[in-house]
Each structure stands twice: as C-alpha cells, then as structure tokens.
C-alpha positions, 0 to 999 in steps of 0.5 A: 095900147095896140089893137092886134089883128091875127094873120088869118083875119088879115088874109080874109079881110085884107083884100076887101080893104084895097079893092078900090083905089083913091080915084074910085073913092073920090069919083068926080068930087074933085070937080067941086073942091074949089079952093078948099083944103083936101086931106088925102090919107091913103096908104102906099100903093093906093093910087095917090099919084095916079089920081093926081096925074090921071084925074086932077091934072086933065081937069086943071088943063081943061079949065086953064088952071095950073097946079104946083106939085111939091115932093120931098125927094129928088128921086120922087120928082124924077119919077113924076117927070118920068110918069108925065113923059110916059103919059104924054108925048110931049112934057111941054104940052102939059104946061099946066103943072109946075114940079118942085121939091120942097127943098127947092121952094125953101130956097126960092126968093120972093120973086119966085114966090110971087110968080107961083102965087100968080100962076097956080090955082092949086098946090099939091103937097105930096108926101107932106109928112116931110115937114115933120120928119125932116124938121130936126135936120132941115130947119127950113121945113117949119119956115116953109110950112109957114110960107105955104100956109100963110101965103097960099091960103087962098089956093086949093091945097091937097095934103097927101101922105100915107102917114098923115098922122105925124102932121095932124097937130099942125093941120088942126092948128092951120084949120084955126089959123086960116080964118085969121089972115093979116090980122083980119077975120076971114069970113067962112068962105070956101078957102077956109074949109077943109075936107078932112072927115075921113071920106078919102081915107084908104087903109093898106092891105098888108096881108101879102107879108110873112113876118120872120123874126131873127135873133141878131144881125148875123142871123139876118145876114145868114138868112138873106144870103140863103134866100133866092131873091133880092133884099132891101134893108133900111138903116140910118146908121152908115157905120152899121150899114158898113158892118152889115155889108161885111157880114154879107161878104162873110156869108159868101155874097160878093162885094159887088152884090151888096150896094150901100146907098146914101145921098152922097152915093146917089149923086155919084152913081148916075146909072143907079139913080136912073134904075131906081127912079125910072126903072123902079127896080134894084140893079140887076147885079145887086142882091142886097141894097142897104139904104138910108132914108134917101129912099124912104119916101115916095119912090116906088120899086116894082121889082118882082125879084125883091123878096124881103124887106128889113127896117131898123127904124123904131119910128112908125112914120119912117117904118111905114114909108120905108115898107111902102117903097116895094109895091105889090101889083094889085091882085098879085098873089106874090108874098114878101118876107118882112124880117124883124130883128131882135134889138138889145137895150144897149143899142138905144142907150147912147141915143136915149141919152142924146135925146134926153139932153136935147129935150132938157135943153128945149124945156129949159130954154126954148119954151121959156120966153125969157130964157130964149134970148140966151140961146143966141150966143150959142149959135157961134159955138159950133162945137157945143152940144147946146149949139147943135140943139139950137140949130135944130130948133130955131128957124129964121124969119128975118132978112138973112134968109131968102124967104121972109114971112115977116119979122114976127120972131124974137130978135137975136144979137146977130141982127136977124129974127128967129123963132121956135121950130115947133115941128123939130121940137115935136119930132125930137120929143116924139123920138125921145119917147120912142127911144126911151120906151125901146130902151126900157122895154128891151131890158126884159123883152128883146122881142119888144121892137119886132112885136111893136113893128108887127103891130104897125102893120096889123099883126100880133106877136104870135104871127111872127115866125121866129128863126132859131139863131146860133147865139146863146139864148136870150134868157142867158143874155138878159140874166147876165145884163140884169145882174151885172150891169152894175159892179158886183163882188167876188161872191156874187160873181161866183153865184152868177157864173153858177147860174149861167152854167145851169142855164147853159145846161138847160138849153143844152149849150153846156158842151160848147163851153165844157161847162157843167150845170152842177157847179160854177163855171170858170171865169175864162169860160164865162168870158167866152160866153160873154164874147158870144153875147157881144158882152165884155166882163170888166174887172176892177180892183177897189179897196183891195177887192175885185169887182166885176161888171158887164158891158156891151162891146160897142160901149167900150171906149 
C-alpha cells in the first residue's frame, strides 16, 4: 500500500521538512554518545558527511580519539579525502581518522583487525545499506558484518544511510545479539545501548522534482536530446546502456557527448574519475552520462548543468540512492526533471524466471540443515546454475579466508567452514518479490513501474506529466499481448486483426497502416503494427492447421 502526497502539498510542506540539517538536530548530543550504537537515518543532502567532518572529528581530536570511517565505494573514499584536504591544510594533521572502504576491510588480515581494535574509539559505517545491497554479488559483505558487529561490539558505532530500512532486520537482530558475547551475558552497559528511536531521522524534500513520464526508451532519448542541460541515466544492464547510446547518436548527439560509465571504465579513465570525485560534476563535453551502480552511492554531483535524471531500477533502495547523487543546494529554486519510463512486462520475464530458480534453490537446500551439505559438491561445478546460486548465498568462516570469525559454520568437503549469507538470501527474495510484482502488474498497466517509482518520492500518479509518444497506443499493445501470448487458431487470429483495426481507427492511427475499422486488416499490415510495438508474430503449422502467437523481439532466440 502506498501513501500518496500530491505535488501541491509537497511544495507547501517540503521546504519545512529540510530547513534543518542533521547537525542541527543532533546538536551537542554526540558528546554524550560514549560507546553506544547510533542510527542516523537521514536522506541524501541532509548533511550526514558534514556532521562527521565538522562536528564529530574535531570532538574526537580534542579528546585524543581515533575514528574509523568505512564507505562503500572508492569514489566516495576519494571524496572524503578531498573534503578533508579542503578543510584542513595538512591531511596528516588529522591523524585521528582512518579511512577505508568496506571492501578493503573485507580483505584485511588478523593483524590489521587487531590494530584497528586497539587504535579506534569509534567506527562510522557510512552508506551501511552496502551490506545488503552488495550481498548477492559480494559474499564478503555478511562475513564482514559479522566481523564488525562481533569484534567491534565495545566501540562507538554510527550507522549512516539514507536507505537504512533494507538493513533494519539485521540491526534489530544485532540489538539482541550484542548482549551475548563469547557465550557470556553482558550487563546492560553503555555499549549495548542503541540510539535508534527516530530522533535523528530527517526526511528528504523532493519538491524540486518535476515528474515526466515517457512511453519508451526511444521517446526518452528524443526528449533528452531536445533538452538544453545534461542528463544522468542509471541502468545496470551494460547491453541496454549501449543501446541507449546508439539511440542518442541517432537523435543527433555526438558519440563523444554520450559517456558510458561502469567499474572498468572508471579505472581506465582517470580524468573522468577525478572530475566526478573532486569536481563533483559531469565532464564538460558530456551531454548524457549513462552509468551503472558504480555511481549509485555516496558520490555527490553538484553540477548545475544537470537538468534531468532517469533511473531504471525497480528496487527502492537503489532508486533513492541513485536519485540522491544529484544535489540541489539548500534554498535553491532550481528544478530537476525525473524521467519515468513505461515498462513492458516482457522486460521482467527473464529476470523473474532466474530469480524464481534462485529462490527455489534457497528454499530447497540452504534453509534445510540436512540438505545444506549437498551444496558443497556444487562449488566445483563452475558452469552450473546451482553453483552460481551457491556462491551467492555462502560465506566462509574457515581459514581459507583472511578474516576468521570462528569455525561456527558447517564443514564442507573442501575442508573449510561455510554458513548461509543471510543478507544475500534476504536481498534475493526481496528482488524476486519486486520483479514478480513488476511483471504481473505491468501486464495490464504499463505505467505500474513509473507510478511505483513516483510513490517512493511522495508523488501520486496524477502528478506525472505524460509525454505523447510516437508508438501505437499502449491499449493496442496490451490487447495483442493478452490475446496472443499463447497460440490461437485462424479464426481467432482474424478476429484479433479486426479488433486491432478498430482500435487503430479509434486512435486515428489507421491511415499509417492503410487499415479500415470496419473489416479485418491483412496479415502483412498486422505484422507492421507488431513491428512498431517491438513484437513478432510467430506462425507455426500443427496437425495441418496454422497457429499464431506474438512474442517480444528481444525474446527471439
């Protein structure tokens, strides 16, 4: 269920929401935190990093304490370093801060862990949703979570994220587990206490957004090509990213003006990396930046030339994080267009089936203690679907990995110990729920995903301004797919063609196909309609009779 807030209400009330930054809400309370565990659930642009650098670090310095700051992306680490360099003449002067990525700590040996335990009074877990969001492709996340929560339990911990909810089940579990350490019950002292009562929550003001709906990727590219400013597009499919670039070039944008960014490109293009991390803007020659999740967390872009953002993710955490990369200065009246693209159910079919297999595997093996042992032989079958899932949902607790939290896991035939990566399981099941819903709802409502995304930023469906596309109406496409997703006979096919002709006439599109609304259209013209809808009419002969069905072009073998 969604609670919608109209655009006018947002504009009236929005500015009141963000009049204060996180530092204003916390005040001087941080001086009394001690070794408690603090949850800062504040939206992007709420001043979380500013509080750490301007308030907390000076206080640590004054009292001779050292803070370990962990962040989830190398770009964010470099932005932290740049901020420290700007704030303080010599970075070395601030010897009371240790800055690492989570990935670095995940590869640390026991000696480094012990060093950090001795040196640090507190640990700042910035962008801590990382533990869940990266868990299905980085098996170190849950193992690292266990290391931090079990080994650093006596330290001050600050959990920071604009999307803390995905980690919430594990924080709640930690609240219970922290009272039991090494088998002994810990008394109710300061380091077992959490400040997580909502006092440091700060909601985001999204009233600066203008929501624009577009019928297709082609229409998106046409609209952006006509915009004066720069565009930022988030998409996690590299092949679709390449297709988008080709569409932009077709619209007259130069190849050099469309930049594709992923982790490999980021490492190769040092100048681009510096502009994003330190300059905090899209390169001057780039009109459209199409990026994967390499840019989805922590990095701030204050480029005033960015006038639109498009996000293809159907995961709320990813969506909010991606949207938060573009920062609008407080008090600025600048508007930002958020493009919402209609999605066809066929876009989600392959992913739905893949996730259904993964969830089935998890339910059959991973959550059954007796069946768990059957997973270990799969680890050497590198080309099997089962092995792919097994690698996602296992983490190692034995000596084969550099960090060992004790051999509490179940022993595998390989001689090491493994246990269930609960965060990966949590994320995979959540993704399956999201994708299955997107697939089923989009069958009858192509605007389901845009309307869902709009609800995440507090807007109602009627707040979306829809652009008229060049493609045939959604009504015709949904009708054809609903009637012909399964094979039909000759008579039914003739009836469908007649109905399509009538719909074309109703929408005044019949002249394009030389179709009349009072009779069935030819098969040739029906094929032309399907082609415009990116559908293919497949004809087969069974028992001497012709059968017909439609499928999406990207489903063709």
